[in-house]
C-alpha positions as a printed NumPy array, in Angstrom:
array([[ -0.002,  -0.018,   0.006],
       [  1.217,   3.525,  -0.81 ],
       [  1.242,   5.82 ,   2.22 ],
       [  2.881,   8.983,   0.832],
       [  3.354,  10.287,  -2.668],
       [  5.292,  13.265,  -4.051],
       [  4.937,  14.322,  -7.685],
       [  7.396,  16.742,  -9.333],
       [  6.8  ,  18.033, -12.917],
       [  4.293,  15.216, -13.441],
       [  1.283,  16.084, -15.648],
       [ -0.428,  19.101, -14.015],
       [  1.656,  18.93 , -10.791],
       [  4.752,  21.166, -10.464],
       [  5.423,  19.853,  -6.955],
       [  2.693,  18.279,  -4.823],
       [  2.585,  15.773,  -1.953],
       [ -0.187,  13.499,  -0.821],
       [ -0.786,  11.293,   2.222],
       [ -2.957,   8.168,   1.828],
       [ -4.672,   6.362,   4.633],
       [ -5.442,   2.659,   4.995],
       [ -8.891,   1.773,   3.655],
       [-10.863,   4.055,   1.33 ],
       [ -9.399,   7.374,   0.164],
       [-11.767,   9.739,  -1.654],
       [-10.182,  12.389,  -3.885],
       [-12.477,  15.362,  -4.407],
       [-11.892,  18.382,  -6.699],
       [-13.308,  20.367,  -9.622],
       [-12.904,  19.324, -13.216],
       [ -9.316,  19.552, -14.543],
       [ -7.863,  19.76 , -11.038],
       [ -5.665,  16.712, -11.448],
       [ -7.662,  13.858,  -9.964],
       [ -7.071,  11.543, -12.874],
       [ -3.416,  12.556, -12.984],
       [ -3.034,  11.482,  -9.361],
       [ -4.623,   8.158, -10.201],
       [ -2.282,   7.75 , -13.047],
       [  0.691,   8.473, -10.8  ],
       [ -0.422,   5.685,  -8.407],
       [ -0.604,   3.28 , -11.31 ],
       [  2.828,   4.358, -12.568],
       [  4.367,   3.717,  -9.166],
       [  2.663,   0.358,  -8.923],
       [  3.137,  -0.963, -12.48 ],
       [  5.904,   1.118, -13.985],
       [  3.912,   2.506, -16.906],
       [  0.888,   4.664, -17.605],
       [ -2.428,   3.161, -18.544],
       [ -3.372,   5.943, -20.943],
       [ -0.297,   7.693, -22.371],
       [  3.277,   7.462, -23.669],
       [  6.065,   8.292, -21.227],
       [  6.895,  11.559, -22.949],
       [  3.329,  12.786, -22.31 ],
       [  3.646,  12.385, -18.543],
       [  5.992,  15.373, -18.083],
       [  4.598,  18.744, -17.193],
       [  4.487,  21.103, -20.224],
       [  7.948,  22.346, -21.153],
       [  9.607,  20.324, -18.333],
       [ 12.746,  18.284, -19.079],
       [ 12.303,  15.844, -16.193],
       [  9.67 ,  14.421, -13.825],
       [  9.961,  12.442, -10.646],
       [  7.599,  10.415,  -8.498],
       [  8.526,   9.387,  -4.922],
       [  6.36 ,   6.988,  -2.945],
       [  6.545,   5.505,   0.516],
       [  4.877,   2.093,   0.764],
       [  4.403,  -0.304,   3.646],
       [  7.24 ,  -2.354,   2.076],
       [  9.711,   0.407,   1.266],
       [ 10.488,   3.363,  -0.986],
       [  9.779,   3.644,  -4.753],
       [ 11.067,   6.273,  -7.124],
       [ 10.222,   6.766, -10.791],
       [ 12.35 ,   9.203, -12.826],
       [ 11.668,  10.532, -16.336],
       [ 14.481,  12.562, -17.937],
       [ 14.987,  13.99 , -21.404],
       [ 18.712,  13.358, -22.16 ],
       [ 18.265,  14.931, -25.597],
       [ 15.252,  16.698, -27.092],
       [ 14.2  ,  13.415, -28.694],
       [ 15.323,  10.823, -26.128],
       [ 13.464,  10.219, -22.858],
       [ 14.983,   7.867, -20.272],
       [ 12.795,   6.208, -17.618],
       [ 14.393,   4.691, -14.556],
       [ 13.334,   3.255, -11.213],
       [ 14.623,   2.909,  -7.692],
       [ 12.929,   0.266,  -5.532],
       [ 14.229,   0.006,  -1.968],
       [ 17.568,   1.482,  -3.016],
       [ 17.997,  -0.765,  -6.078],
       [ 18.398,   1.016,  -9.422],
       [ 16.432,  -0.491, -12.32 ],
       [ 16.008,   0.439, -15.942],
       [ 12.719,  -1.493, -16.128],
       [ 10.283,  -2.606, -13.503],
       [ 10.085,  -6.428, -13.524],
       [  6.765,  -8.106, -12.969],
       [  8.008,  -9.475,  -9.667],
       [  8.474,  -5.93 ,  -8.307],
       [  5.075,  -4.518,  -9.311],
       [  2.368,  -3.798,  -6.761],
       [ -1.072,  -5.337,  -7.207],
       [ -3.349,  -2.596,  -8.56 ],
       [ -6.807,  -2.673, -10.16 ],
       [ -8.012,   0.263, -12.213],
       [-11.698,   0.841, -12.813],
       [-12.858,   3.9  , -14.749],
       [-16.076,   4.794, -16.633],
       [-14.63 ,   3.546, -19.925],
       [-14.571,   0.065, -18.524],
       [-18.364,  -0.047, -18.772],
       [-17.732,  -0.341, -22.502],
       [-16.249,  -3.802, -21.904],
       [-19.757,  -5.209, -22.095],
       [-21.006,  -3.333, -25.173],
       [-17.817,  -2.087, -26.918],
       [-15.495,  -3.769, -29.429],
       [-13.863,  -7.128, -28.74 ],
       [-10.494,  -5.381, -28.739],
       [-11.4  ,  -3.713, -25.468],
       [-12.06 ,  -7.116, -23.851],
       [ -8.868,  -8.636, -25.248],
       [ -6.811,  -5.712, -23.951],
       [ -8.47 ,  -5.912, -20.521],
       [ -7.67 ,  -9.589, -20.23 ],
       [ -4.079,  -9.18 , -21.467],
       [ -3.382,  -6.235, -19.134],
       [ -4.55 ,  -8.267, -16.179],
       [ -2.576, -11.38 , -17.211],
       [  0.542,  -9.279, -17.593],
       [  0.301,  -8.35 , -13.916],
       [ -0.005, -11.914, -12.604],
       [  1.878, -14.131, -15.072],
       [  5.639, -13.651, -15.26 ],
       [  6.906, -13.366, -18.861],
       [  3.507, -12.653, -20.384],
       [  4.37 ,  -9.095, -21.075],
       [  7.343, -10.198, -23.177],
       [  5.16 , -12.725, -25.047],
       [  2.619, -10.007, -25.78 ],
       [  5.277,  -7.569, -27.067],
       [  6.9  , -10.299, -29.231],
       [  3.521, -11.175, -30.708],
       [  2.825,  -7.589, -31.665],
       [  6.244,  -7.311, -33.354],
       [  5.662, -10.484, -35.297],
       [  2.254,  -9.248, -36.555],
       [  3.867,  -5.922, -37.539],
       [  6.678,  -7.73 , -39.43 ],
       [  4.157,  -9.964, -41.211],
       [  2.012,  -7.033, -42.127],
       [  5.01 ,  -5.152, -43.531],
       [  5.812,  -8.106, -45.789],
       [  2.167,  -8.297, -46.95 ],
       [  2.379,  -4.658, -48.038],
       [  5.859,  -4.953, -49.623],
       [  5.003,  -8.231, -51.48 ],
       [  8.535,  -9.433, -52.323],
       [  8.979, -12.172, -54.912],
       [  9.596, -14.895, -52.329],
       [  6.728, -13.676, -50.107],
       [  5.472, -17.085, -49.226],
       [  8.882, -18.336, -48.244],
       [  9.618, -15.296, -46.1  ],
       [  6.227, -15.474, -44.409],
       [  6.682, -19.056, -43.27 ],
       [  9.004, -18.13 , -40.431],
       [  6.675, -15.346, -39.252],
       [  3.644, -17.607, -39.586],
       [  5.248, -20.193, -37.44 ],
       [  6.303, -17.732, -34.722],
       [  2.935, -15.974, -34.793],
       [  1.155, -19.306, -34.299],
       [  3.346, -20.277, -31.363],
       [  2.991, -16.95 , -29.547],
       [ -0.709, -16.804, -30.394],
       [ -1.273, -20.194, -28.8  ],
       [  0.425, -19.031, -25.62 ],
       [ -1.737, -15.917, -25.439],
       [ -5.107, -17.56 , -25.972],
       [ -4.355, -20.286, -23.386],
       [ -3.488, -17.718, -20.752],
       [ -6.713, -15.846, -21.606],
       [ -8.756, -19.068, -21.303],
       [ -7.171, -19.932, -17.937],
       [ -7.907, -16.494, -16.6  ],
       [-11.531, -16.679, -17.652],
       [-11.736, -20.098, -15.985],
       [-10.455, -18.493, -12.782],
       [-13.113, -15.797, -13.093],
       [-15.736, -18.501, -13.51 ],
       [-14.866, -20.116, -10.211],
       [-16.172, -17.169,  -8.218],
       [-18.207, -15.005, -10.522],
       [-21.646, -16.411,  -9.485],
       [-20.756, -15.878,  -5.808],
       [-19.477, -12.331,  -6.334],
       [-22.356, -11.304,  -8.622],
       [-24.831, -12.762,  -6.09 ],
       [-23.322, -10.604,  -3.358],
       [-23.697,  -7.466,  -5.481],
       [-27.235,  -8.318,  -6.714],
       [-28.427,  -9.497,  -3.273],
       [-29.839, -12.626,  -4.859],
       [-28.585, -15.896,  -6.246],
       [-27.742, -16.032,  -9.964],
       [-25.798, -18.491, -12.069],
       [-23.345, -16.576, -14.244],
       [-21.382, -18.196, -17.065],
       [-18.255, -16.8  , -18.68 ],
       [-16.734, -18.265, -21.853],
       [-13.717, -17.327, -23.824],
       [-14.439, -18.026, -27.447],
       [-11.432, -18.636, -29.68 ],
       [-11.136, -18.885, -33.456],
       [ -9.784, -22.398, -33.155],
       [ -9.917, -25.143, -30.525],
       [ -7.292, -24.718, -27.808],
       [ -5.919, -28.264, -28.061],
       [ -4.649, -27.692, -31.575],
       [ -4.67 , -23.892, -31.809],
       [ -1.119, -23.476, -33.15 ],
       [ -1.588, -25.985, -35.973],
       [ -4.994, -24.571, -37.009],
       [ -3.746, -20.964, -36.909],
       [ -0.658, -21.849, -39.001],
       [ -2.916, -23.482, -41.591],
       [ -5.201, -20.512, -41.619],
       [ -2.336, -18.035, -42.139],
       [ -1.065, -20.095, -45.027],
       [ -4.42 , -20.681, -46.72 ],
       [ -5.593, -17.088, -46.448],
       [ -2.425, -15.547, -47.845],
       [ -4.146, -14.139, -50.944],
       [ -6.806, -12.437, -48.866],
       [ -4.256, -11.081, -46.43 ],
       [ -2.28 ,  -9.537, -49.348],
       [ -5.435,  -7.861, -50.633],
       [ -6.284,  -6.53 , -47.184],
       [ -2.698,  -5.581, -46.395],
       [ -2.858,  -6.99 , -42.858],
       [ -3.041, -10.261, -40.914],
       [ -6.681, -11.177, -40.282],
       [ -6.264, -14.306, -38.194],
       [ -4.842, -14.626, -34.659],
       [ -5.571, -13.563, -31.025],
       [ -5.167,  -9.892, -32.013]])
């Protein structure tokens, strides 16, 4: 738990300090007074990254650096953002006196964000639900963040080849198809396991909120069966090459 927080040149805060108490803390203020910026700072301290912006956008206007200091029940955390050149921003961390260039999953603090936009999870696009699941998995499964980043790079590489259309396109795509299928299989299985964990308690939790008993079912629907997902996705990527070339992007996969 975070007990004290100081923000310097972060978003709308030139230099501000906050004390947080155990239990519920209610932040009250007029519009544009920095309530959401404070929430973002807590998430940055806990997870190491913003949930809504790139690092360069976190600095106060015209500032060359920003710093967040937090006291927690387990120690001290510091996040530093510094422009070393006009184009290069360096982010670094200090956790209990240890300097880090990245915050590993094992050093993150458990944090759950709920904002009004999350109501769109029920009625919005499937991409919102995929991102919600993946963000949560990244907090609880070591290595998933790297898998997720690798997958996005592979999709980008494959899409670039589809647009470029070299003579040996099919041959070049094979390596990317294979890697995309392997990483895609890992992603969908983690999503399915998380949904299964939700299912274990969702009826109980929903019943406590609704003040009456209800049976709630959650299902994660995949394009292919989980037991042979990689093989099926690889076949789909190869068989739909002509359509993907016409589209200019990869249509199959967990993205």
